[in-house]
PyMOL Python script that loads the backbone (N, CA, C, O; Angstrom):
from pymol import cmd

cmd.read_pdbstr("""\
ATOM      1  N   MET A   1      31.158  23.703  22.069  1.00  0.00           N
ATOM      2  CA  MET A   1      31.808  24.637  22.962  1.00  0.00           C
ATOM      3  C   MET A   1      33.148  25.151  22.304  1.00  0.00           C
ATOM      4  O   MET A   1      34.003  24.385  21.859  1.00  0.00           O
ATOM      5  N   PRO A   2      33.240  26.494  22.288  1.00  0.00           N
ATOM      6  CA  PRO A   2      34.444  27.052  21.674  1.00  0.00           C
ATOM      7  C   PRO A   2      35.758  26.627  22.362  1.00  0.00           C
ATOM      8  O   PRO A   2      35.751  26.289  23.546  1.00  0.00           O
ATOM      9  N   LYS A   3      36.850  26.644  21.649  1.00  0.00           N
ATOM     10  CA  LYS A   3      38.114  26.290  22.191  1.00  0.00           C
ATOM     11  C   LYS A   3      38.531  27.394  23.191  1.00  0.00           C
ATOM     12  O   LYS A   3      38.081  28.539  23.128  1.00  0.00           O
ATOM     13  N   PHE A   4      39.414  26.977  24.111  1.00  0.00           N
ATOM     14  CA  PHE A   4      39.890  27.900  25.135  1.00  0.00           C
ATOM     15  C   PHE A   4      40.520  29.106  24.518  1.00  0.00           C
ATOM     16  O   PHE A   4      40.250  30.234  24.932  1.00  0.00           O
ATOM     17  N   GLU A   5      41.363  28.891  23.526  1.00  0.00           N
ATOM     18  CA  GLU A   5      42.073  29.990  22.813  1.00  0.00           C
ATOM     19  C   GLU A   5      41.108  30.980  22.176  1.00  0.00           C
ATOM     20  O   GLU A   5      41.330  32.190  22.220  1.00  0.00           O
ATOM     21  N   ASP A   6      40.029  30.458  21.579  1.00  0.00           N
ATOM     22  CA  ASP A   6      39.055  31.289  20.916  1.00  0.00           C
ATOM     23  C   ASP A   6      38.264  32.066  21.950  1.00  0.00           C
ATOM     24  O   ASP A   6      37.960  33.239  21.736  1.00  0.00           O
ATOM     25  N   CYS A   7      37.924  31.438  23.067  1.00  0.00           N
ATOM     26  CA  CYS A   7      37.225  32.178  24.136  1.00  0.00           C
ATOM     27  C   CYS A   7      38.130  33.300  24.676  1.00  0.00           C
ATOM     28  O   CYS A   7      37.668  34.424  24.871  1.00  0.00           O
ATOM     29  N   LEU A   8      39.385  33.004  24.912  1.00  0.00           N
ATOM     30  CA  LEU A   8      40.316  34.030  25.418  1.00  0.00           C
ATOM     31  C   LEU A   8      40.436  35.165  24.459  1.00  0.00           C
ATOM     32  O   LEU A   8      40.405  36.326  24.868  1.00  0.00           O
ATOM     33  N   GLN A   9      40.576  34.863  23.163  1.00  0.00           N
ATOM     34  CA  GLN A   9      40.753  35.931  22.217  1.00  0.00           C
ATOM     35  C   GLN A   9      39.529  36.775  22.135  1.00  0.00           C
ATOM     36  O   GLN A   9      39.670  37.991  22.003  1.00  0.00           O
ATOM     37  N   ARG A  10      38.287  36.221  22.202  1.00  0.00           N
ATOM     38  CA  ARG A  10      37.069  36.969  22.215  1.00  0.00           C
ATOM     39  C   ARG A  10      36.967  37.810  23.489  1.00  0.00           C
ATOM     40  O   ARG A  10      36.502  38.948  23.431  1.00  0.00           O
ATOM     41  N   LEU A  11      37.396  37.270  24.650  1.00  0.00           N
ATOM     42  CA  LEU A  11      37.374  38.003  25.855  1.00  0.00           C
ATOM     43  C   LEU A  11      38.215  39.282  25.722  1.00  0.00           C
ATOM     44  O   LEU A  11      37.804  40.375  26.110  1.00  0.00           O
ATOM     45  N   GLU A  12      39.439  39.083  25.141  1.00  0.00           N
ATOM     46  CA  GLU A  12      40.315  40.268  24.917  1.00  0.00           C
ATOM     47  C   GLU A  12      39.660  41.332  24.030  1.00  0.00           C
ATOM     48  O   GLU A  12      39.809  42.528  24.279  1.00  0.00           O
ATOM     49  N   GLN A  13      38.923  40.885  22.976  1.00  0.00           N
ATOM     50  CA  GLN A  13      38.228  41.840  22.126  1.00  0.00           C
ATOM     51  C   GLN A  13      37.141  42.621  22.897  1.00  0.00           C
ATOM     52  O   GLN A  13      36.960  43.824  22.714  1.00  0.00           O
ATOM     53  N   ILE A  14      36.442  41.892  23.751  1.00  0.00           N
ATOM     54  CA  ILE A  14      35.334  42.522  24.529  1.00  0.00           C
ATOM     55  C   ILE A  14      35.964  43.526  25.467  1.00  0.00           C
ATOM     56  O   ILE A  14      35.461  44.645  25.574  1.00  0.00           O
ATOM     57  N   VAL A  15      37.038  43.184  26.149  1.00  0.00           N
ATOM     58  CA  VAL A  15      37.663  44.087  27.110  1.00  0.00           C
ATOM     59  C   VAL A  15      38.155  45.327  26.380  1.00  0.00           C
ATOM     60  O   VAL A  15      37.991  46.443  26.873  1.00  0.00           O
ATOM     61  N   ASP A  16      38.755  45.141  25.212  1.00  0.00           N
ATOM     62  CA  ASP A  16      39.210  46.266  24.401  1.00  0.00           C
ATOM     63  C   ASP A  16      38.067  47.215  24.061  1.00  0.00           C
ATOM     64  O   ASP A  16      38.180  48.432  24.202  1.00  0.00           O
ATOM     65  N   GLU A  17      36.934  46.609  23.597  1.00  0.00           N
ATOM     66  CA  GLU A  17      35.804  47.446  23.245  1.00  0.00           C
ATOM     67  C   GLU A  17      35.222  48.215  24.459  1.00  0.00           C
ATOM     68  O   GLU A  17      34.879  49.393  24.351  1.00  0.00           O
ATOM     69  N   LEU A  18      35.121  47.528  25.602  1.00  0.00           N
ATOM     70  CA  LEU A  18      34.536  48.155  26.796  1.00  0.00           C
ATOM     71  C   LEU A  18      35.499  49.202  27.326  1.00  0.00           C
ATOM     72  O   LEU A  18      35.029  50.212  27.849  1.00  0.00           O
ATOM     73  N   GLU A  19      36.844  49.030  27.227  1.00  0.00           N
ATOM     74  CA  GLU A  19      37.808  49.983  27.754  1.00  0.00           C
ATOM     75  C   GLU A  19      37.768  51.274  26.918  1.00  0.00           C
ATOM     76  O   GLU A  19      38.016  52.356  27.450  1.00  0.00           O
ATOM     77  N   LYS A  20      37.466  51.172  25.639  1.00  0.00           N
ATOM     78  CA  LYS A  20      37.437  52.389  24.781  1.00  0.00           C
ATOM     79  C   LYS A  20      36.310  53.328  25.238  1.00  0.00           C
ATOM     80  O   LYS A  20      36.405  54.545  25.076  1.00  0.00           O
ATOM     81  N   GLY A  21      35.247  52.750  25.808  1.00  0.00           N
ATOM     82  CA  GLY A  21      34.171  53.547  26.385  1.00  0.00           C
ATOM     83  C   GLY A  21      33.230  54.178  25.387  1.00  0.00           C
ATOM     84  O   GLY A  21      32.379  54.959  25.812  1.00  0.00           O
ATOM     85  N   ASN A  22      33.304  53.917  24.132  1.00  0.00           N
ATOM     86  CA  ASN A  22      32.394  54.543  23.181  1.00  0.00           C
ATOM     87  C   ASN A  22      31.339  53.570  22.686  1.00  0.00           C
ATOM     88  O   ASN A  22      30.838  53.698  21.569  1.00  0.00           O
ATOM     89  N   VAL A  23      31.010  52.610  23.510  1.00  0.00           N
ATOM     90  CA  VAL A  23      29.928  51.551  23.210  1.00  0.00           C
ATOM     91  C   VAL A  23      28.655  52.018  23.886  1.00  0.00           C
ATOM     92  O   VAL A  23      28.707  52.389  25.058  1.00  0.00           O
ATOM     93  N   PRO A  24      27.541  52.022  23.228  1.00  0.00           N
ATOM     94  CA  PRO A  24      26.259  52.404  23.888  1.00  0.00           C
ATOM     95  C   PRO A  24      26.011  51.444  25.056  1.00  0.00           C
ATOM     96  O   PRO A  24      26.444  50.292  25.017  1.00  0.00           O
ATOM     97  N   LEU A  25      25.316  51.917  26.092  1.00  0.00           N
ATOM     98  CA  LEU A  25      25.054  51.214  27.241  1.00  0.00           C
ATOM     99  C   LEU A  25      24.463  49.812  27.038  1.00  0.00           C
ATOM    100  O   LEU A  25      24.922  48.846  27.646  1.00  0.00           O
ATOM    101  N   GLU A  26      23.452  49.713  26.189  1.00  0.00           N
ATOM    102  CA  GLU A  26      22.790  48.417  25.887  1.00  0.00           C
ATOM    103  C   GLU A  26      23.811  47.477  25.289  1.00  0.00           C
ATOM    104  O   GLU A  26      23.855  46.306  25.666  1.00  0.00           O
ATOM    105  N   GLN A  27      24.612  47.935  24.394  1.00  0.00           N
ATOM    106  CA  GLN A  27      25.626  47.067  23.742  1.00  0.00           C
ATOM    107  C   GLN A  27      26.720  46.691  24.801  1.00  0.00           C
ATOM    108  O   GLN A  27      27.213  45.563  24.807  1.00  0.00           O
ATOM    109  N   ALA A  28      27.073  47.623  25.661  1.00  0.00           N
ATOM    110  CA  ALA A  28      28.097  47.329  26.654  1.00  0.00           C
ATOM    111  C   ALA A  28      27.581  46.218  27.633  1.00  0.00           C
ATOM    112  O   ALA A  28      28.354  45.360  28.059  1.00  0.00           O
ATOM    113  N   LEU A  29      26.323  46.251  27.963  1.00  0.00           N
ATOM    114  CA  LEU A  29      25.727  45.222  28.830  1.00  0.00           C
ATOM    115  C   LEU A  29      25.761  43.874  28.143  1.00  0.00           C
ATOM    116  O   LEU A  29      26.059  42.854  28.764  1.00  0.00           O
ATOM    117  N   LYS A  30      25.452  43.879  26.848  1.00  0.00           N
ATOM    118  CA  LYS A  30      25.501  42.577  26.129  1.00  0.00           C
ATOM    119  C   LYS A  30      26.923  42.054  26.068  1.00  0.00           C
ATOM    120  O   LYS A  30      27.152  40.864  26.284  1.00  0.00           O
ATOM    121  N   LEU A  31      27.869  42.909  25.783  1.00  0.00           N
ATOM    122  CA  LEU A  31      29.250  42.532  25.748  1.00  0.00           C
ATOM    123  C   LEU A  31      29.730  42.017  27.151  1.00  0.00           C
ATOM    124  O   LEU A  31      30.450  41.023  27.251  1.00  0.00           O
ATOM    125  N   PHE A  32      29.310  42.718  28.189  1.00  0.00           N
ATOM    126  CA  PHE A  32      29.646  42.271  29.525  1.00  0.00           C
ATOM    127  C   PHE A  32      29.107  40.888  29.852  1.00  0.00           C
ATOM    128  O   PHE A  32      29.794  40.047  30.432  1.00  0.00           O
ATOM    129  N   GLU A  33      27.830  40.674  29.453  1.00  0.00           N
ATOM    130  CA  GLU A  33      27.221  39.354  29.699  1.00  0.00           C
ATOM    131  C   GLU A  33      27.932  38.272  28.943  1.00  0.00           C
ATOM    132  O   GLU A  33      28.175  37.191  29.477  1.00  0.00           O
ATOM    133  N   GLU A  34      28.279  38.556  27.666  1.00  0.00           N
ATOM    134  CA  GLU A  34      29.058  37.620  26.850  1.00  0.00           C
ATOM    135  C   GLU A  34      30.397  37.296  27.466  1.00  0.00           C
ATOM    136  O   GLU A  34      30.853  36.152  27.478  1.00  0.00           O
ATOM    137  N   GLY A  35      31.004  38.337  27.972  1.00  0.00           N
ATOM    138  CA  GLY A  35      32.294  38.220  28.673  1.00  0.00           C
ATOM    139  C   GLY A  35      32.204  37.303  29.873  1.00  0.00           C
ATOM    140  O   GLY A  35      33.072  36.461  30.101  1.00  0.00           O
ATOM    141  N   LEU A  36      31.154  37.477  30.623  1.00  0.00           N
ATOM    142  CA  LEU A  36      31.008  36.608  31.850  1.00  0.00           C
ATOM    143  C   LEU A  36      30.823  35.144  31.490  1.00  0.00           C
ATOM    144  O   LEU A  36      31.354  34.264  32.167  1.00  0.00           O
ATOM    145  N   LYS A  37      30.083  34.883  30.440  1.00  0.00           N
ATOM    146  CA  LYS A  37      29.863  33.521  29.965  1.00  0.00           C
ATOM    147  C   LYS A  37      31.239  32.903  29.505  1.00  0.00           C
ATOM    148  O   LYS A  37      31.612  31.790  29.876  1.00  0.00           O
ATOM    149  N   LEU A  38      31.951  33.710  28.678  1.00  0.00           N
ATOM    150  CA  LEU A  38      33.212  33.243  28.190  1.00  0.00           C
ATOM    151  C   LEU A  38      34.240  32.981  29.341  1.00  0.00           C
ATOM    152  O   LEU A  38      34.976  31.994  29.351  1.00  0.00           O
ATOM    153  N   SER A  39      34.231  33.921  30.284  1.00  0.00           N
ATOM    154  CA  SER A  39      35.128  33.763  31.444  1.00  0.00           C
ATOM    155  C   SER A  39      34.810  32.518  32.214  1.00  0.00           C
ATOM    156  O   SER A  39      35.718  31.809  32.648  1.00  0.00           O
ATOM    157  N   SER A  40      33.521  32.229  32.397  1.00  0.00           N
ATOM    158  CA  SER A  40      33.131  31.009  33.120  1.00  0.00           C
ATOM    159  C   SER A  40      33.564  29.748  32.388  1.00  0.00           C
ATOM    160  O   SER A  40      34.057  28.789  32.982  1.00  0.00           O
ATOM    161  N   SER A  41      33.366  29.787  31.103  1.00  0.00           N
ATOM    162  CA  SER A  41      33.811  28.642  30.257  1.00  0.00           C
ATOM    163  C   SER A  41      35.300  28.434  30.327  1.00  0.00           C
ATOM    164  O   SER A  41      35.757  27.300  30.469  1.00  0.00           O
ATOM    165  N   CYS A  42      36.091  29.529  30.228  1.00  0.00           N
ATOM    166  CA  CYS A  42      37.491  29.414  30.345  1.00  0.00           C
ATOM    167  C   CYS A  42      37.935  28.859  31.685  1.00  0.00           C
ATOM    168  O   CYS A  42      38.787  27.974  31.754  1.00  0.00           O
ATOM    169  N   ARG A  43      37.337  29.398  32.766  1.00  0.00           N
ATOM    170  CA  ARG A  43      37.650  28.990  34.112  1.00  0.00           C
ATOM    171  C   ARG A  43      37.404  27.433  34.257  1.00  0.00           C
ATOM    172  O   ARG A  43      38.236  26.692  34.780  1.00  0.00           O
ATOM    173  N   LYS A  44      36.265  27.024  33.782  1.00  0.00           N
ATOM    174  CA  LYS A  44      35.897  25.597  33.841  1.00  0.00           C
ATOM    175  C   LYS A  44      36.922  24.697  33.175  1.00  0.00           C
ATOM    176  O   LYS A  44      37.337  23.666  33.705  1.00  0.00           O
ATOM    177  N   GLU A  45      37.315  25.148  31.963  1.00  0.00           N
ATOM    178  CA  GLU A  45      38.317  24.411  31.178  1.00  0.00           C
ATOM    179  C   GLU A  45      39.656  24.376  31.893  1.00  0.00           C
ATOM    180  O   GLU A  45      40.339  23.352  31.869  1.00  0.00           O
ATOM    181  N   LEU A  46      40.062  25.532  32.562  1.00  0.00           N
ATOM    182  CA  LEU A  46      41.316  25.556  33.218  1.00  0.00           C
ATOM    183  C   LEU A  46      41.272  24.606  34.480  1.00  0.00           C
ATOM    184  O   LEU A  46      42.232  23.891  34.765  1.00  0.00           O
ATOM    185  N   GLU A  47      40.142  24.636  35.198  1.00  0.00           N
ATOM    186  CA  GLU A  47      39.988  23.757  36.360  1.00  0.00           C
ATOM    187  C   GLU A  47      40.111  22.299  36.003  1.00  0.00           C
ATOM    188  O   GLU A  47      40.740  21.514  36.713  1.00  0.00           O
ATOM    189  N   GLU A  48      39.482  21.942  34.859  1.00  0.00           N
ATOM    190  CA  GLU A  48      39.541  20.484  34.378  1.00  0.00           C
ATOM    191  C   GLU A  48      41.012  20.145  34.063  1.00  0.00           C
ATOM    192  O   GLU A  48      41.534  19.107  34.470  1.00  0.00           O
ATOM    193  N   ALA A  49      41.633  21.033  33.348  1.00  0.00           N
ATOM    194  CA  ALA A  49      43.067  20.791  33.026  1.00  0.00           C
ATOM    195  C   ALA A  49      43.917  20.723  34.264  1.00  0.00           C
ATOM    196  O   ALA A  49      44.789  19.861  34.375  1.00  0.00           O
ATOM    197  N   GLU A  50      43.678  21.623  35.202  1.00  0.00           N
ATOM    198  CA  GLU A  50      44.451  21.644  36.445  1.00  0.00           C
ATOM    199  C   GLU A  50      44.371  20.270  37.156  1.00  0.00           C
ATOM    200  O   GLU A  50      45.355  19.771  37.702  1.00  0.00           O
ATOM    201  N   GLY A  51      43.113  19.664  37.121  1.00  0.00           N
ATOM    202  CA  GLY A  51      42.980  18.407  37.773  1.00  0.00           C
ATOM    203  C   GLY A  51      43.775  17.288  37.147  1.00  0.00           C
ATOM    204  O   GLY A  51      44.031  16.276  37.800  1.00  0.00           O
ATOM    205  N   LYS A  52      44.177  17.442  35.881  1.00  0.00           N
ATOM    206  CA  LYS A  52      44.925  16.445  35.179  1.00  0.00           C
ATOM    207  C   LYS A  52      46.417  16.593  35.297  1.00  0.00           C
ATOM    208  O   LYS A  52      47.152  15.649  35.008  1.00  0.00           O
ATOM    209  N   VAL A  53      46.890  17.756  35.715  1.00  0.00           N
ATOM    210  CA  VAL A  53      48.292  18.045  35.788  1.00  0.00           C
ATOM    211  C   VAL A  53      48.910  17.436  37.058  1.00  0.00           C
ATOM    212  O   VAL A  53      48.350  17.560  38.147  1.00  0.00           O
ATOM    213  N   GLU A  54      50.010  16.811  36.913  1.00  0.00           N
ATOM    214  CA  GLU A  54      50.695  16.205  38.095  1.00  0.00           C
ATOM    215  C   GLU A  54      52.139  16.788  38.142  1.00  0.00           C
ATOM    216  O   GLU A  54      52.750  17.074  37.112  1.00  0.00           O
ATOM    217  N   ILE A  55      52.607  16.935  39.286  1.00  0.00           N
ATOM    218  CA  ILE A  55      54.002  17.273  39.507  1.00  0.00           C
ATOM    219  C   ILE A  55      54.754  16.046  39.882  1.00  0.00           C
ATOM    220  O   ILE A  55      54.306  15.315  40.766  1.00  0.00           O
ATOM    221  N   LEU A  56      55.855  15.776  39.276  1.00  0.00           N
ATOM    222  CA  LEU A  56      56.606  14.626  39.667  1.00  0.00           C
ATOM    223  C   LEU A  56      57.685  15.000  40.651  1.00  0.00           C
ATOM    224  O   LEU A  56      58.530  15.832  40.324  1.00  0.00           O
ATOM    225  N   LEU A  57      57.701  14.454  41.793  1.00  0.00           N
ATOM    226  CA  LEU A  57      58.687  14.710  42.827  1.00  0.00           C
ATOM    227  C   LEU A  57      59.619  13.526  42.983  1.00  0.00           C
ATOM    228  O   LEU A  57      59.185  12.377  42.910  1.00  0.00           O
ATOM    229  N   ARG A  58      60.868  13.791  43.192  1.00  0.00           N
ATOM    230  CA  ARG A  58      61.778  12.743  43.448  1.00  0.00           C
ATOM    231  C   ARG A  58      61.795  12.429  44.934  1.00  0.00           C
ATOM    232  O   ARG A  58      62.210  13.259  45.743  1.00  0.00           O
ATOM    233  N   GLN A  59      61.337  11.211  45.303  1.00  0.00           N
ATOM    234  CA  GLN A  59      61.329  10.838  46.703  1.00  0.00           C
ATOM    235  C   GLN A  59      61.912   9.450  46.783  1.00  0.00           C
ATOM    236  O   GLN A  59      61.517   8.542  46.052  1.00  0.00           O
ATOM    237  N   ASN A  60      62.840   9.307  47.667  1.00  0.00           N
ATOM    238  CA  ASN A  60      63.511   8.004  47.930  1.00  0.00           C
ATOM    239  C   ASN A  60      64.033   7.379  46.567  1.00  0.00           C
ATOM    240  O   ASN A  60      63.898   6.186  46.297  1.00  0.00           O
ATOM    241  N   GLY A  61      64.597   8.239  45.799  1.00  0.00           N
ATOM    242  CA  GLY A  61      65.250   7.813  44.529  1.00  0.00           C
ATOM    243  C   GLY A  61      64.349   7.416  43.444  1.00  0.00           C
ATOM    244  O   GLY A  61      64.818   6.876  42.442  1.00  0.00           O
ATOM    245  N   LYS A  62      63.021   7.653  43.568  1.00  0.00           N
ATOM    246  CA  LYS A  62      62.062   7.369  42.450  1.00  0.00           C
ATOM    247  C   LYS A  62      61.092   8.575  42.252  1.00  0.00           C
ATOM    248  O   LYS A  62      60.863   9.392  43.144  1.00  0.00           O
ATOM    249  N   LEU A  63      60.588   8.612  41.111  1.00  0.00           N
ATOM    250  CA  LEU A  63      59.608   9.670  40.810  1.00  0.00           C
ATOM    251  C   LEU A  63      58.226   9.252  41.266  1.00  0.00           C
ATOM    252  O   LEU A  63      57.754   8.147  41.000  1.00  0.00           O
ATOM    253  N   GLN A  64      57.593  10.193  41.971  1.00  0.00           N
ATOM    254  CA  GLN A  64      56.247   9.849  42.483  1.00  0.00           C
ATOM    255  C   GLN A  64      55.291  10.982  42.095  1.00  0.00           C
ATOM    256  O   GLN A  64      55.568  12.155  42.345  1.00  0.00           O
ATOM    257  N   PRO A  65      54.164  10.612  41.483  1.00  0.00           N
ATOM    258  CA  PRO A  65      53.191  11.668  41.080  1.00  0.00           C
ATOM    259  C   PRO A  65      52.511  12.270  42.311  1.00  0.00           C
ATOM    260  O   PRO A  65      52.244  11.563  43.283  1.00  0.00           O
ATOM    261  N   GLU A  66      52.244  13.516  42.271  1.00  0.00           N
ATOM    262  CA  GLU A  66      51.586  14.214  43.365  1.00  0.00           C
ATOM    263  C   GLU A  66      50.604  15.199  42.726  1.00  0.00           C
ATOM    264  O   GLU A  66      50.931  15.786  41.695  1.00  0.00           O
ATOM    265  N   PRO A  67      49.443  15.397  43.285  1.00  0.00           N
ATOM    266  CA  PRO A  67      48.409  16.371  42.754  1.00  0.00           C
ATOM    267  C   PRO A  67      49.008  17.780  42.563  1.00  0.00           C
ATOM    268  O   PRO A  67      49.777  18.269  43.390  1.00  0.00           O
ATOM    269  N   TYR A  68      48.637  18.385  41.478  1.00  0.00           N
ATOM    270  CA  TYR A  68      49.090  19.760  41.156  1.00  0.00           C
ATOM    271  C   TYR A  68      48.485  20.742  42.122  1.00  0.00           C
ATOM    272  O   TYR A  68      47.288  20.661  42.400  1.00  0.00           O
ATOM    273  N   GLU A  69      49.253  21.658  42.638  1.00  0.00           N
ATOM    274  CA  GLU A  69      48.755  22.777  43.486  1.00  0.00           C
ATOM    275  C   GLU A  69      49.112  24.047  42.755  1.00  0.00           C
ATOM    276  O   GLU A  69      50.285  24.298  42.479  1.00  0.00           O
ATOM    277  N   PRO A  70      48.080  24.883  42.424  1.00  0.00           N
ATOM    278  CA  PRO A  70      48.409  26.132  41.777  1.00  0.00           C
ATOM    279  C   PRO A  70      49.347  26.970  42.538  1.00  0.00           C
ATOM    280  O   PRO A  70      49.342  26.957  43.769  1.00  0.00           O
ATOM    281  N   ALA A  71      50.180  27.723  41.828  1.00  0.00           N
ATOM    282  CA  ALA A  71      51.217  28.567  42.510  1.00  0.00           C
ATOM    283  C   ALA A  71      50.584  29.575  43.504  1.00  0.00           C
ATOM    284  O   ALA A  71      51.146  29.867  44.560  1.00  0.00           O
ATOM    285  N   LEU A  72      49.384  30.095  43.122  1.00  0.00           N
ATOM    286  CA  LEU A  72      48.732  31.050  43.995  1.00  0.00           C
ATOM    287  C   LEU A  72      48.426  30.480  45.374  1.00  0.00           C
ATOM    288  O   LEU A  72      48.601  31.151  46.392  1.00  0.00           O
ATOM    289  N   GLU A  73      47.954  29.198  45.391  1.00  0.00           N
ATOM    290  CA  GLU A  73      47.589  28.553  46.648  1.00  0.00           C
ATOM    291  C   GLU A  73      48.854  28.304  47.480  1.00  0.00           C
ATOM    292  O   GLU A  73      48.853  28.476  48.698  1.00  0.00           O
ATOM    293  N   ARG A  74      49.882  27.916  46.829  1.00  0.00           N
ATOM    294  CA  ARG A  74      51.199  27.666  47.566  1.00  0.00           C
ATOM    295  C   ARG A  74      51.791  28.960  48.088  1.00  0.00           C
ATOM    296  O   ARG A  74      52.444  28.978  49.131  1.00  0.00           O
ATOM    297  N   ALA A  75      51.559  30.050  47.352  1.00  0.00           N
ATOM    298  CA  ALA A  75      52.218  31.318  47.712  1.00  0.00           C
ATOM    299  C   ALA A  75      51.475  32.059  48.792  1.00  0.00           C
ATOM    300  O   ALA A  75      52.046  32.978  49.379  1.00  0.00           O
ATOM    301  N   GLN A  76      50.248  31.723  49.090  1.00  0.00           N
ATOM    302  CA  GLN A  76      49.481  32.469  50.053  1.00  0.00           C
ATOM    303  C   GLN A  76      50.027  32.200  51.451  1.00  0.00           C
ATOM    304  O   GLN A  76      50.295  31.051  51.803  1.00  0.00           O
ATOM    305  N   PRO A  77      50.191  33.248  52.246  1.00  0.00           N
ATOM    306  CA  PRO A  77      50.688  33.081  53.631  1.00  0.00           C
ATOM    307  C   PRO A  77      49.703  32.281  54.472  1.00  0.00           C
ATOM    308  O   PRO A  77      48.488  32.345  54.282  1.00  0.00           O
ATOM    309  N   VAL A  78      50.266  31.530  55.403  1.00  0.00           N
ATOM    310  CA  VAL A  78      49.483  30.757  56.327  1.00  0.00           C
ATOM    311  C   VAL A  78      48.900  31.615  57.412  1.00  0.00           C
ATOM    312  O   VAL A  78      49.646  32.298  58.115  1.00  0.00           O
ATOM    313  N   LYS A  79      47.524  31.609  57.589  1.00  0.00           N
ATOM    314  CA  LYS A  79      46.935  32.421  58.603  1.00  0.00           C
ATOM    315  C   LYS A  79      47.121  31.743  59.961  1.00  0.00           C
ATOM    316  O   LYS A  79      46.945  30.533  60.106  1.00  0.00           O
ATOM    317  N   LYS A  80      47.479  32.558  60.945  1.00  0.00           N
ATOM    318  CA  LYS A  80      47.715  32.010  62.289  1.00  0.00           C
ATOM    319  C   LYS A  80      46.604  32.455  63.216  1.00  0.00           C
ATOM    320  O   LYS A  80      46.607  32.105  64.396  1.00  0.00           O
TER     321      LYS A  80
END
""", "prot")
cmd.dss("prot")
cmd.show_as("cartoon", "prot")
cmd.util.cbc("prot")
cmd.orient("prot")
């Protein structure tokens, strides 16, 4: 499995090629499919890393580990 950084770099190359718009349709579809696979791989790796991250909070004078919550989830307004 390619490293996260390698996947991300290849994704950026694919996006650049597709944005230029001078790629034949068949090649564009192949690039798009490759991009989807790379994106899925990156997302899986990020989710695994996220599960390992802990935030240390000071409670009652001591540090206590707490599960990591992504900033996006914390920032979303509460639906009433």
